[in-house]
N, C-alpha and C positions, 0 to 999 in steps of 0.2 A: 859524455857531453851534456846530458841532462843534469847530472850532479853539478857540473861547473856552472850551468845556467842558474841553478838555485843559489850557488855561491855568489854569483854576481848580483842576484836579486837581494840577498841579505846584505851584501856590501853597500848597495845603494841605499837601503833603508837605514841601516845603522850608521852609515857615513854621515848622515844628516845630524846625528847626535854627537858623534865623536870628532867631527871635523872633516877636513878634506882627506879622502881615502888615499890620494896620491902622495900625501906627506907621511907615509908609513915609516915606522921605526924599524930597527933591525929585528925586533921581536915580531913585528907584523910580517916582514918578509920571511922570517924563519918559520912562523906558523903556517903561512900560505904554502911554503915549500913542503912542509910535512903533510899538510892536507892534500896536496897534489900527489905526493907519493902514496898516500893511503887510497886516494880515489883512482889513480891511474896506474899504480904500480903493478908489475907483472909477477914478481917473485913474492910468494907468501911471507917469507921471512923478512924481506925488506919492508913490506907493509906493516907487519907486526912490530918491527923495530921502530918504524916511524910513529906508530900509535903509542909505543912506550915513551919515546922522546916527547911527543906532544903532551902526554899526561904529565910528565915531569915538569915541563916548562910552564904549563898552565897552572900547576899547583904552586909554583914559586913566583910567578911574575904577574902583576896586575895588568901590565901592558899586553901580555900574552892572553890574558882572560878577555880583554877588550877585543883583541884581534880575533880570538876564537868566536866570540859572540857575533862578530861582524860576518864571519864566513864559514864557521866550522859546523854549525848544527845540521845543515842538510847532509854533509858528508857522514857525520857520526850516525844520524838517524837512518841513513841509507845502509850503513853497515849492520845496524841492529835489525833492519827489516829484511835484508837480502842475504845475510851471511850468518843465519842462526846456527848453522851446523859447525861453524868455526868458533868453538867455545872460547879460545884464547883471544880472538879478535873481539868477540862480544864483551868479554871481561874488560879488555883494554878500553873499549869504547865507553862502557858504563863508568869505569873508574875515571876516565877523562871528563865525563859529564859531572861526576861528583866533584872533581877538582874545579871545574868551571863555575859551579854553583856555590862553592865554599870560599868565603873571603880569605885573602892571604893574611895570616896572623901578624907577620912582622912588618906589614906596610900600613901606615896610618894615612888614611885618605881624608883630605879636608872635606868638610860638610858640603861645601858648594860645588864639589866635583862629583862626577858620576860614579856610583858604586857599581863596579864591574859585575860582582856576583848577583846583585839585585837585578841589574839589567839583563843578565843572562837568564835568570829565573823567569823574568817577565816574557822574554822572547820565547822560551821553551813552552811556557804554560799557555801561550796564545793558541797553539795548535791542539785541538781536541784529539786529532789523530795521533799526536805524539804521546799523549796520556794513555790512550788505548793501547798503543804499542808497548809502553812500559808495563802496564798491567798484565799484558799477555806474557811478559817475560817471567812473571811470578810463578808460572806453571813449569818453568824449565827445571831440570834436575840438578843442574850445577849450583852448588851452595853459594859461590861468590856472585853469580848472576843474580840470584834472588836477593842476596844481601845488598849489593850495590844498587839494585833497582829500588829497594825500600828506602835506602838513604836518599836517592834522588827524589822520590815522591815526598819524603819528609821535608827536604829542602824546599821543594815547590810549595808544599802546604804551609810552611812557615812564612814564606814571603808573599804568596798569592793564594790565600786560603779560599776565598769565595770562588775564584775561577776554577780551582782544582775540584772543589766540592761539586760545582755544577757539572764539570766534565765527567767525574766519576759516576754521578747519578744517571748520566745518559749512556753509560757503557754497560752493556748486559753483563751481569754477574761480576761487576767491578768490586762491590763490597764483599761479595762471597769469596773472591780470591784473597782479599785482605784478611778476612776472618779465618780462612784456612791456614794462614801463616801463623796463627796463634798456637797451632798444634805442631809447628815445625821445630827444628832444633833451637836450642836456647837463645843463641845470638839472633837468629832470624825472628824468633818469637818476640824478643825484647824490642827489636826495631819495629815490628808490626804493631806492637802494643803502643809504642810511642807515637806512631803514625795515626793510629785510631783515636788517641786522646786529642790530637790536634783536629782530626776530621770531625769529631762529634761535639765540639764545644758549643756551636750555635746553629747546627744544622738538624732541625727536628726530623726531617724525612730520613736522613742518614741514621739518626738515633733509632728510629723505628725498625729500619732494615737490619741494623746491627743486633738489636734485641731479638728480632725474628730469627736471626742466624745463630741463636744460642749463646749470646754474649755473657749472660749472667752465670751460666754453668761454667763456661771457660774461665771467666775472671776469678771465681772463687776456687776453682781447681788450681789455677796458677798460684793464688795467694797461699793455699794450703801447702803446695809443693815448696814454696819459698820460706815457709816457717811462720806465717801469720804476721803479727806486729813486730816480731823479731827479725823479719826478712829485710832485704835491702831495698834499693830504689825501685825494683820491679814491683814490689807490693804497693809502693806509692803510686806508680803509674797505673796499676790495676784499679786502685781506689779512685784515682782521678778519672779514669774512664767510666767507672761505675757512677760517680757523681755527675758526670756529664749526661749520662743516660737518664738520671733521676731528677735533675735539678728543676726543670719546668715541665715535666712530662708525667701527669697523673696516671695515664694509662700504663706507662712502664712501671710505676710504683705498684699499681694494682697487680700487674703481671708478676713482679718479683714476690709480692706478698702471697699470691695464690699459687705459685709454682714451687720454687725452692724454699720460700719462706725467709724469715729474718735470722734464723739460727746461724748460718755461716757468717753473717755480718757480726753478730754478737760474740762469736768465738774469737774474733780479732781483738775485741776489747778485754778478753780474759787474760789476766797476768799469769805468767807461768814461772815455775822455779821458786826455790826458797829465797833467793836473793834477787830482788827486782832491780835490774840495771836499766837505766834509761839513757841510751845513746841518742845522738841527735836524729839519726834515721828512725829509731823507734818512736821518738817523740812525734816526728812528722807523720809516721804511719798511724799512730793513735789519733792525732788531730784530724787526719783524713777520714778515719772511720767515724769519729765524732761528728764530722761535717755531714757524712752520710745520714747519721741519725737525725741531724738537724733538718736536712732536706726532706726526710720522710715526715717529720713533724710539721713542715710547712705545707705539705699536701699537694704541691704543684704550682702552676702559674697563677698569678693574681686574677687573671681573666677567666680561669677555668671555672665553670658553674658548679662542678662537683668537688671543688677544692676542700670546702669545709667538711663535707662528709668523709672524704678520703683522709683528711688530717685526723679526724676523730677516730676512725678505724685504725689507722697506723699507730696512734698513741695507745689505743687499747691493746692491740696485739703486742706492741713492744713491751708493755708492762707485764702482760701475760707471759712473755718470754724471759722475764726476770732481768730486763735491762736496768732496772733501778739498782739491783745489786752491783752490777758492773760499774755504773756511774758513781755510786756511793764509794765504791772501792777506789776509783781513780780520783774523785774530787774531794773526798773527806778522809778516808782511812789511809791513803797513800800520801802522807805528808812529805815523803822523799821524792815524789814525782815532780817534774818540772812545773813551774807556775802556769805556763800556757795550758798544759793538760788539765791541771786542777780547775782552772777558771772555766775552760770550755766544758768540762764535765758538769760543773755546778750550774752553768747556764742551761745545759741540756736538761738537767733535773727541773729547773724552773719552767722551761718551755713545755716539758712533758706533763706537768700538772696543771698548766694554765687552762681554765675553762673545761676541766675534766674531773667531775666529782669522784669517780672511782679511783683515779690516780692520786687525787688528794688524800683520800682515805688510806691508800696503799703507802704513801710516804709517811703519813702520821703514825702508822702502826709499825714502821720499820725500826728495828733496834740494831745497834752496832756494838762491836767489842766482843770480848771473850770472857767467859767465866764470871768473876765478880765485877768486871769492869764494863758490864753491859749498860747501855743508856740509849734513849730514843735518838733517832737520826737527827731530828730537829734540834735537840740539845747540842749534838756534835757540830752541826752547822752554825749554831749560835756561838759556840766556842771559837770557831774559825773567825767569825766576825769580830769578836772581842780581842783576839790574840794576834791575828796576822799583822805583819808589817807591810804587806802588799796592798796597795790601793785597788789594783785590779781584782785580787782575790776577795777583798771586802765587798766590792760592787757585785761580783758574781754571786757570792753567798747571800748578799742582801736581795738579789734578784729572786732567789728561791723563796724568801719570806714574802716578798711583794706578790709573787705568783700564788703562793699558798693562801694569802689573806684576801686576794681579789675576789669579791662577790662570794665569800665563804664565811657567812655569819657564824655558823656553828664552830668552824675552826678558830675564828677570832675569839669567840667566847671561851673555847677550850683553853687557849693560850692565856687569855686574860684571867681566867679562874685560878691560875697558878701564881699570880702576882701577889705574893704574901711577904711583907717585910720580915727580914731575919734579924736576930739580935746582932749587936755591934760586933761581937766576937766572931760570929759566923760570916758576916758581910765582909770582914777583913781577913778571912782565911786565905791560905796560899792557893794559887791556881790549881795545884795538884788535887785539891780536895773538892773542886767544883763538879767532879764527875758524880758525886753523890747528891748534888743539888737538883731541885726541880727546875723546869724551864724558867718559871717566873722569878725564882730566887736568884738564878744566875743572871737574868736580865736586870733585876733591881741592883744586884751587886755591881754589874757593869755600869749602871747609871750613876753610882755613887763612889766607885772605887778610886777614881783619879782625883777626887776633891782635895785630899790632903796635900798632894804634891803639885797640884795645879795642872796635871796631865789629863786633859779633857778629851783626848781622841777616843778612848774607849767609851767614854760617856756619850759622845755624839753618835758613835756607831750603835750603841744600845738604843739611843733615841730614835734612830732610823727604823730599827725593828719595831719599836713601840708605835711609831707613826703608822706602820702597816697594820698593826693589830687594831688601832683605833679608827682606821679609815672607814667612813660611811657606816659606822656601827655605834648608835647612840647608847646602847646598853653597855658596851665596853668603855665608852668615854665616861659615863657616869660611875661605873664601877671603879675605874682607875682614879677618878676624882676623890674617892674615899681613902685612897692610900696616903698615909702620913709617914714621913721618915724622921727618925730621931736625929737630933743634932749630933755632929761628930763628937762633941763633948758636952756634959751638962752645963758648963759655964756659958755655952753659946746660945742657950735658950731652949724653948720647948720644941716639940715636934712640929713639923710644917708639912703642908701638902706637897705631893710630888710635883705638881705643876709649879709651885713657887720655887722649888729647888731647881727646876729646869730654867726658869727665868733668871735665877741667880747665876747659874752656869753661863747663860747667854751674856750676862753683864761681865762675868769674869774673863770672857774671851779677849776683851780689850787689853788685858794685862799680859796675854800670852806672847805678844810681840816682844815685850822686854825680856822674856825668858829665852826665846830662841833667835831673836833678832829678825824675825820674818813675820809678816802679817798673813802669809798664804794659809798657814794652818788655822789661824783665827777665823779667816773667812770661811774655811771649810766647816769648822765647828758651828759658826753662826748660821750658815745655810741650813744645816741639818736640824739644829734645834728650832730654828724659825719654821722649817717645814713641819716639824712635829706640832708646834703650837698652832699653826694655821690649820692643820688637819684636825687637831683636838677641838678648837673653838668652832669649827664649821657646823652650823645647824645644832648647836648645843648651848642654850642660854645659861645652863648651870656652869659650864666651863668658862663662859664669859664673865659671869658673876665672880667665880673663884679667882680668875685672873685679875679682876679689878678690885678685889678685896684689899689688895695692898697698893696704896697710892703711888709708891715709887715705881711700880711696874709701868704705869702709864707715862710717867715722867721720863723713864729710861727709853721707852719706845719712841716717844716724840723726839728725843735727842738722837736716837739711832737713825730715824728717818731723815733728819736734817744733817747727819754727819757726813761731810764731804769725803772723808778718808775711807769710809766703808765702800764695799763694792756695789755695783749697780743692783745686783740681785738681792744683796742683803738689805739695801734701802727699800727695794721694791717689795720684798716679803714683809718687812716691818710695816710698810704702808698698808699691805693687805691685812695684816693682823689688826691694825687700828681700825680698818674698815669693818672687820668682823665684830669688833667691839661696838660698832654702831648698828649693823643690820641684825645681829642676833642678840641685842641687848633688850632684856625685859625688865630691867630694874626700874623701880619708882623712886629711888633715892636720887635727889638732885645732884649729889656729889659725883655719881658715877652712872647716870642715865645716858642714853644715846645723845641727847641734845647737848649735854655738857661735854661729851667726847668730841662732838663736831666743833663745839665752841673752842675747845683746847687746841684742836688741830688748826683751826682758823687763826688763832692768836699766836701759837708757838711756831707753826710751820708755814701757814698760808695755804689757802686752798689751791691756788695756781701751782705752787711748788709741790704740794702734796700729790695732785693729779699727774704731774710730770713724772713722778717716780714710777707710776704704772707704765707710762709710755716708754721710758728708758729701759725698764725691765723687759718689756715685750720685744724690744729691738736687740737685746743682749744675745751673745752667742749661745748661752746655755738654753735659751728659749727657742731661738730660731733654728738650732741644730737638731731639735727633736723631730724625729720622723714617725709617721704613722705606721710604717712597716719596717721590719727588721731587714737590714741589708747585710747579707752574708757574702763576703768577698771570697770568690773561688780560690781554693788552695791548689796552686800549680807548682811546677818545679821552680819557677822564678820567684815565687812568693813564699815557698814553704820554709826556707831557712830563716827568713825574717819573722815569720809567724811562730816558729818553734822557739826563737830567742826573744821573747817579749821583754821589752825594756821595762823593768819593774819600777813603779813610781810609788814612793811612800809619802806619808803626810809631810815629812820634812823636805820633800823634793818639790813641793808646790811653789810656784814662782811668787815673788814679792813684787807684784805690779799693782799700782794704784788703780782702783776702780775696775780691775779685770779679774775674772774667774778662770781657773785652769780648765781647758777643754774637757779633761777627763771627768770633771764634776757634772758634765751633762748627763752622765749615767744616772744621777740622782733624780732627774726630772723626766719622767716618762710622759707620753702624750696625754694620758688621763689627767695627770696633775696640772699640766700646762692648760688644758681645756677648762679644768676646774678654776684655775686662777683667772682665766679670761671671763668666765661667767660671773665670778665673784666681783670682778672689777665693774661690770655693768650694773650689778645690784647695788654696789657701794655708791656709784655715781648717782643713780636714781634716788637712793635713800637720802643722800645729802641734799639733793635738790628739793626733796619733799620736806625735809626739816627746815630749809630756808624759805619754804613757801607757805608754811602754816605755823601757828604759835604752839607752845607747849600745851599739853592736854590739861594740865592742872596749874592753878595759881597757888604757890606755896605760902606767900605772905599777903595778908589782907591789907590793902592800903587804908590809911587813916580816914580818907574821904568817904569810905564806905560805912564808917561807924556813925550811928545817930547821935547828934549832939544833944547835950542837956538842954531842956526847955524847947526843943524843936518839935513842932507837931508833925503828925504823920504826913500831911499833905505837903508841907515844905520839904520834908525828908525825901519823899518820893520824887518831887520835882528836881531836887538837887541830885539824887541818884540818877535820874533819867538824863540830866545834862552831863553828868560825869561819864555815864556809859556811852552816850553819843560821841563825846570827845574822844574817849578811849577807842571806840570802834573806828573813828576817822583816822586816828594815829596808827592803829594796827593795820588798817588797809593800806595806808601809805607805806608803812614799813614792809609789809608782805610783798607789795609790788616791787619795791626796791630790792628786797632780798631775792625774790624770784629772778629778777633780771640779772642780779649779780651772780647768783649761783649758776644760772644757765651760761652766762658769759665765761665764768671760771671753768665750768665743765668743758665747754668747747675749747677753751685755751689749753686744758690739760691734754687734749688729743694731739696738739701740734708740737712742733719743735720749740725748744726754749729760745732759739734765736729769733723767733717771731713774736715774743711776748710783748715788746713795746708796741709793735704794730697792732696787735690784738687789743691792748689796753686803750690805745688811741682811737680805735675804731669801734669801741663798744657801743657808743651812742648811735653811730651810723648803722650798726647791725639792728639795733632796736627800731630805728626809724625805717630801715629797709623792710623789716618784718611787718611793721604797721602798714606801710605802703602796699606791701604784697597782699595783706588781708583786704585793704580797701579796694585794691584792684580786682580781687576775686569777687567782692560784693558788687562792684560796678559791672563786672562781666555778667554776673547773674541777672542784675537788673536790665542790662542791655538785651539779654536773651529773652526776657519776659516782654520787653517793649517790641522786639522784633516779631514775637508771636502775635502781639496785639495789632501791630502794623499789618501783618499778613491777613489777619481776620478782617480789619477795616477795609483793606484794599479789595478783598473778596466781596464784601458787602457793597462797596462803591461800584464795583464792576456790575454787580447784579442790578443796582438801581439805574446805572447808565443804560443797561440793556432794556430795562422796563420803560425808561423815558423815551428811548429811541422807538420802541414799539408804539407808544402812545402817539408820538409825533407822526409816525407812519399812518396810524388810524385816522388822525386828524387830517392828514393830506388826502387820504382816500375820501373822507367826507366832503372836503372842499372840492375835489374833482367831481363828486356826485352832484354837488350844488351847482357847479359850473355847467354840467351837462343839462341840469334842469333849466337853468337860465337860457341856455342855447335852444332847448326845445320850446320854451316859452316864446323866445324871439321868433322862431319859425311859425308858431301858431298865430302870433300877432300879425306877422307878414301875410299869412294866409287870410286872416280876417279882413285885413285891409284890401286884399285882392277881391275878396267876395263883395265887400262894400262898394268898391269901385265898379264892380260889374252891375249891381243893382237889379239883377234879374229876378231875385226872390227876396222874401222877408227873412232875415236872420235873427236868431235869438239875441239876447243881450249878452254879447260876448264880453264886454268890458266887465260886467258883473261877475261872470264866471272866472275870468282871469284874475280879478282881484281876490276872489275867494280862494282860488288855487294857490296864488302867491302867498296869501296870509297863512294858509294852512302849512305850506312848505317852510315858510319862515319860522313858524312856531316850532315845528319839529326840529329844524336845524339849530334854533336857539337853545332848545332844551338839551340837545346832545352837546352843544358847545359849552353850555354851563357846567354839565357834568365833567367834561374834559378839563375845564379850567379849575374846578375844585380839586380834581386828582393832581393836576400839575402843581397847584399850590402846595398840596401836602408833600409831593415829591421834592419841590423846591426847598421846603423847610428841612427835610432830611439831608438834602445835599449840602445845605449851609452848615448844619451841625457836623457832618462828616468832613467838610472842608476845613472847619475850625480845628478838628482833631488832627487832621493831616498836617496842618500848619504847625501844631505843637510837636509833631514827630519829625518836622523838618522837610516835608515834601512840598513840591511846587504844585499848588492846586490848579493854577492857570494852565500849566502844561498838561495836567491830567485831563482837563475839560476842553482842551483845544480841539477844534474840529467837530465838536458835537453841536448839531442843530444849524450849521451854516447853510446847508442846502435844503433844510426841511422847514423853514419858516413859513408862516401863513401868507398866502398870496393877497394881492390887493383887491380881491373880489368883493370883500366886505364894503370897501369904499364905493365900488360900482353899484353894490346892492343898495346902499343908502341913497345913491343918486337916483 
C-alpha cells in the first residue's frame, strides 16, 4: 500500500506536466498494469515477467516512458532497495531504468514537446537517496548490476551534472566506489572511465578527491595496457580525464610532476614502428596528449597566485625530459602526420620556449636529420614556413619564430648575422639544395624567389619571419638596412636595399588580383609586408630615411591609404607607416622631413580621412578578436573528430570580399602588436598637432626683404627689418592659432565615426567657443572663491566692531545712570537744606555755594568722560562707514546688518534736564 501511495504522489506531480492523468492512453494503462503486477504480484516468475515486459515497452515507446516517469520510479526503487537478493529482479529493474533514461531513437520529438528521457532523468536525480542507493549497487558482485548502474549514473550526469555532482559529494565513499570500478573488468572499467570524465569537468572538489584516490597511476596504467597512442577510444577517455584533473588545478599539476613525473605522458607522444600510420583515433589520442602538454605549460588557473612559478617549473622539467625531441618529430620531421598534429606540435614548441631562456637555447642548439642531411631545427621550421601550402601550418611555424625572438636580443642578432646575400645562381637553386644553406641565406632566398613569376606568397612568409627578427632590436634593424640585393638581371639596374625590394613587392601585390582573379591573397601579402615595414621603421630613424630615399615610396603609400578597394587593415597599417615617417623622422632635408610628410598627408589624403583609418582598423575583426590569453577549447568526444580533421585553408582559399580580412589572418596580430599600434597612434596624433602648432625650425629661403638695399644706411635698414619682423610675427601667430585649432578639431574628428563628419565640421567653431567659455567660467569661479573669502573676513571684522560699539554704548548708559543717581542725591540734599532753612533754629553754612561747587565738579568729570566716549564713537563710526561701503560692493544689505543696533541704548534726555 505504501508503494501505491508513492505512485499516486508521482502521478499527481507529473500529471501537471503531461496533462490530465485520467486521459491515459493504452500505454499508460498497460504500464500501470505492469507496475501493479510488479508491486503486488505473488508469484516471483510473474513479477519477473512483468519487469521484462515493462523494460521492453519503455525502450520502444515514448508514451510508455512518460507513463513510467509519472508512476514507475517508486516501484522500481523499491525493488532495488528491498529485493537485493533477487539478482534477476534487480537486473530487470536497472535495465528498465536505463531504458527510461535513454531517448527512443526512432521517434522524433518536436522541440516544443516534453522530452520524456530528460524529464525522467530530472525526476530521478531530485532524490539524493536514489543516488546513494545506485552507488551502493556498485559493490554488488553481479557484473550486469554494476554495468547497468554505471550506465544509469552516466545518463544522470549527462543531463543533470550539477545535481549529481552535489549528491555524490554528500555520499560517504561515493567517489571511492567509482574509482574502484577502474580496476574492474574491461567493460565496467570503460563505463566508469566515461562517467568520471563527465564528473570531473568543472568540479574542483571532485577532482581533488579523484587524484587523492590514485587517479594518475590508474590512468597511465590503463593507457599502457591499451597500447598508448595506438590504442582506441579508451585512451582518449583516459587523456580527457587526465586533462580535466590538470586544466585549472595547479596543485594537481605539482602532484603529478613530483610523484609519477612526466615520463608516462611523454611516452604517449613517442611514435613506434617502422611505418608510422595515423588513423583518426591515433590522431585524436596524440592531440589529447599534446593538449595535456599545453595545460602543463599554462600552469593552472589565471587567478592562481603560483601559476607563473608552476608554469616555469613545468616547462623546465618537460625540456629536461626531452619533450622537444618528441615535438620536433611530430611537428617538423613527420611530414606524413596529419596537419592538425603538426600544427599543434609546432604551437607547443612555441609556447615551450616563450619567456624561458634555457628552453630558447635548447631549441637553438637542436639539429635534425641523419648523416649528411643534418641541419639546425630552426632551419627546418623555416623551410616549413616557405614551402607549406597550409595556412594553419604556416601560422603555427611562424608562432615558433615569434616566441623565439620575443625579448631575445641575442637570438635575434644570431639569426640576423646569417643574413648574407648569395649569388644569383645560388639564390635560384632548387629547393632540394637549401638543406646546405644557412638560415639567413634561406630566408633571403625566400624573400626574392617568387619575384620572377609574381608568386609572392613565399616572399610574404619570409617577411613575417624577418619582422620577428627585427622587432624591438635596433642593432638588427640597422644591420639588415645594409643588405643590398642584386637586380634579377643586369639590365634592370644596380643593386638596391632590401627595404626597397620589400616596398616594390608591396606595390606588386595590386597586380596579383589579375593573376588568380581574387584579391584575398593580395590582401594577405600586403598585411604581412606592411607589418614588416611598420616593425622595421619603429624607433629607427635610419630605416625611415632609407624608406624615404625613394620618392615613389611616399607617393604609393599615400595612394594605398586612400585606396577604397584595399581592406580596412591594409589602409590602417599604411596610415601607421606614414605616421612613423613623421614621428621617427630626423631628416633636415625639406623634401622628406617630418613637416613635408604631414603636409603631403594633409593635401593628398586629408587629416580627417587619415585619422579615420586608425579608428576603422581598431574596430576591425582582426584587431578586436585578439585576446590577452590563449583560449584552449577542451578536447572531448563530441569535439575530437572535428579537431582531428582540420579544414585546411591555403592562400588561394582566402575570400574575395571587399574591405574584409579573413578571420584566420587574426593569427598574425598578437596582443603585443595590437598594443604597439595603439601606442603609435597616440604618438602620431600628438606629433601632428605639434607640427601644426609651431613653425618649422629653420628657414630655408631668405626673403628679399631681409637683404640690405644699396644706398640704405644701417639705421633705416634696422628700422625696416624691425617692421618686417613684427609683421611676420603677427602673421605667424595668427597662422599658428588657426592651425592649432584646426589640428585639434581634426584629431577629435578622427576618433569618431565617419557618419558624423558633417556635424563635427559644422560644430568646430562652437567647440572652440565652448572651450573659451569653459575657461572663462573657471576663472570667474576662482575669482568668486577669492571674493567669498574676503567677504567672510569682512563680516568677521564687522561683527567684532559691532560688539565693541555695543560695549561702549553699555558703558555710556552706565555713566548716564550714575549721573542720574547723583542728580537725585543732589535733589534730596537741596530738599534737606530747605527744611533746615525753614526751621531757622541754627545758623547753617552757605549751602548754595557748596552745592554749586559739587555740581560744577561732577559736571566737569562727566563732560570729560563723555568727550572721550564721543571721540571713540567717531572713530568707530568711520570704520563702520568704510565697511558698509565694501559690503555694498559685495552685494550685502548694510541696513539689514545694522538693524536693531542701538535702538534701546540711546542716550536719555537727562542732558536736557541738566541744562535746565
